[in-house]
C-alpha positions in Angstrom: -12.7 -0.6 3.3 -10.0 -2.7 1.9 -6.4 -2.0 2.9 -3.6 -3.3 0.7 0.1 -3.3 1.6 3.2 -5.3 1.1 5.2 -7.1 3.7 8.9 -7.3 4.5 11.2 -8.7 1.8 14.8 -8.6 0.8 16.1 -7.0 -2.4 17.4 -10.5 -3.4 13.9 -12.0 -3.2 12.1 -12.5 -6.5 8.7 -11.8 -5.0 7.3 -9.8 -2.1 4.2 -10.7 -0.1 1.1 -8.5 -0.3 -2.1 -8.7 1.7 -5.6 -7.3 1.5 -7.7 -6.8 4.6 -11.4 -6.0 4.4 -12.5 -4.0 7.5 -15.9 -3.0 8.6 -15.1 0.3 10.2 -13.8 0.9 12.7 -12.3 -2.5 13.6 -14.2 -5.6 12.5 -12.2 -7.8 10.1 -14.4 -9.3 7.4 -11.8 -11.0 5.2 -8.0 -11.4 4.6 -6.2 -12.6 1.5 -2.6 -12.8 0.5 -0.6 -13.0 -2.7 2.8 -12.0 -4.1 4.2 -9.4 -6.5 7.4 -9.4 -8.4 10.1 -7.3 -6.7 10.7 -4.3 -8.9 8.3 -5.9 -11.4 5.4 -4.6 -13.5 2.5 -6.7 -12.1 1.4 -4.6 -9.1 -1.7 -3.3 -10.7 -3.0 -6.6 -11.9 -2.1 -8.4 -8.6 -3.9 -5.7 -6.5 -7.0 -6.0 -8.6 -7.0 -9.8 -8.5 -6.3 -9.8 -4.7 -9.1 -7.4 -3.9 -11.5 -9.3 -6.1 -10.5 -12.5 -4.3 -11.9 -11.2 -1.0 -15.5 -11.8 -2.2 -18.3 -9.5 -3.4 -17.4 -5.8 -3.2 -20.9 -4.7 -2.7 -20.2 -3.1 0.7 -16.7 -1.9 0.0 -16.5 1.9 -0.2 -12.9 2.4 -1.1 -9.5 0.8 -1.5 -6.6 2.1 0.6 -3.0 1.5 -0.4 0.1 2.0 1.5 1.9 4.1 -1.2 1.8 3.7 -4.9 4.5 1.0 -5.1 4.7 -2.6 -3.8 7.7 -4.8 -3.7 10.3 -2.1 -4.3 9.5 -0.1 -7.5 6.6 -2.2 -8.7 4.3 0.8 -9.4 0.5 0.6 -9.0 -1.6 2.3 -11.7 -4.1 3.9 -9.3 -6.5 5.0 -12.0 -6.6 1.5 -13.5 -7.3 -0.1 -10.1 -10.1 2.4 -9.4 -11.6 1.8 -12.9 -11.3 -2.0 -12.8 -12.7 -2.3 -9.3 -15.2 0.6 -9.7 -14.2 2.0 -6.3 -12.2 5.0 -5.2 -8.5 4.4 -4.5 -6.5 6.4 -1.9 -2.8 5.8 -1.7 -1.2 7.1 1.5 2.4 7.7 2.6 3.8 8.8 5.9 6.0 11.6 4.5 6.4 13.5 1.2 8.4 11.5 -1.3 11.9 12.6 -2.4 10.9 13.0 -6.1 14.3 13.9 -7.3 15.8 10.9 -5.6 13.1 8.6 -6.9 13.5 9.9 -10.5 17.3 9.3 -10.2 16.8 5.8 -8.9 14.3 5.0 -11.7 16.7 6.2 -14.3 19.6 4.2 -12.9 17.8 0.9 -12.2 15.1 0.9 -14.9 16.5 2.8 -17.9 14.1 1.3 -20.4 11.0 1.7 -18.2 11.8 4.7 -16.0 9.5 7.1 -17.9 6.4 4.8 -17.6 7.0 4.2 -13.9 7.6 8.0 -13.3 4.4 8.9 -15.1 2.4 6.4 -12.9 4.0 7.7 -9.7 3.3 11.4 -10.5 -0.1 11.0 -12.3 -2.0 12.1 -9.1 -1.0 15.1 -7.1 -0.3 14.4 -3.4 -2.1 16.4 -0.8 -1.6 16.8 2.9 -3.9 14.9 5.3 -4.0 16.3 8.8 -4.0 13.8 11.6 -3.8 14.0 15.4 -0.1 13.5 15.0 2.2 14.2 12.1 0.4 14.8 8.8 0.3 12.1 6.1 0.2 12.5 2.4 -2.4 11.0 -0.1 -3.2 10.6 -3.7 -6.8 10.0 -4.5 -8.6 8.6 -7.6 -12.4 8.4 -7.8 -13.1 10.7 -4.8 -12.4 14.2 -3.7 -9.6 15.2 -1.4 -12.2 15.9 1.3 -13.6 12.4 0.9 -10.1 10.9 1.1 -9.5 12.8 4.4 -12.8 11.6 5.8 -11.9 8.0 4.8 -8.5 8.3 6.6 -10.2 9.7 9.7 -12.9 7.2 9.8 -10.6 4.2 9.4 -8.0 5.4 12.0 -8.6 3.6 15.3 -5.5 4.7 17.1 -2.6 7.0 16.2 -2.6 8.4 12.6 -2.4 5.4 10.3 -5.6 3.8 9.0 -6.4 0.4 10.5 -6.9 -1.5 7.2 -3.4 -0.6 6.2 -1.9 -1.4 9.5 -3.5 -4.8 9.5 -2.6 -5.5 5.8 1.1 -4.8 6.6 1.0 -7.2 9.6 -0.7 -9.9 7.6 1.7 -9.5 4.6 4.7 -9.7 7.0 3.4 -12.6 9.0 5.2 -15.3 7.0 8.6 -13.7 7.4 10.8 -15.6 10.0 11.5 -13.7 13.1 15.0 -12.4 13.4 17.3 -14.6 15.5 17.8 -13.4 19.0 21.3 -13.5 20.5 21.7 -16.0 23.2 22.3 -14.6 26.6 25.8 -15.1 27.8 26.1 -17.1 31.1 27.2 -15.1 34.1 30.7 -16.1 35.3 
């Protein structure tokens, strides 16, 4: 499996870090690659495809897991294009159901000329509930059935409810971010 996620970034940043982690299930890391996407840009699909291809031959890769359908803010991934270009199923996961009215309003406000395209990509694939040992998560799948996507999630989850390739991809993508400053302890007087 390949997990792809973005890391921490500030809205004032021009780019956001992304990472791909290839994992032989359940927990053997085969490869790690990083790249960047434009914050609120339009390059997420091409950057994900290039990043996944950069990990090496995809012969043994069964699927691509994404943490959501957006990277770097509202840089929307075209899931069908990624699946077609990589010739692999793609499953995008989210921890809770999206606030679609809020998302639609934000797209209209911040991307008036491009809101419809972004909205179509975000809603192109129906979300379905994935039961876990904890709270359910939500998924959109392209190139596989809902049942196959549920099996992928279960098979790649080592601990808790979140798939290990996505957990690792987020850690790797966030690794370059400086640690927050710790307040100095005040001397006892």
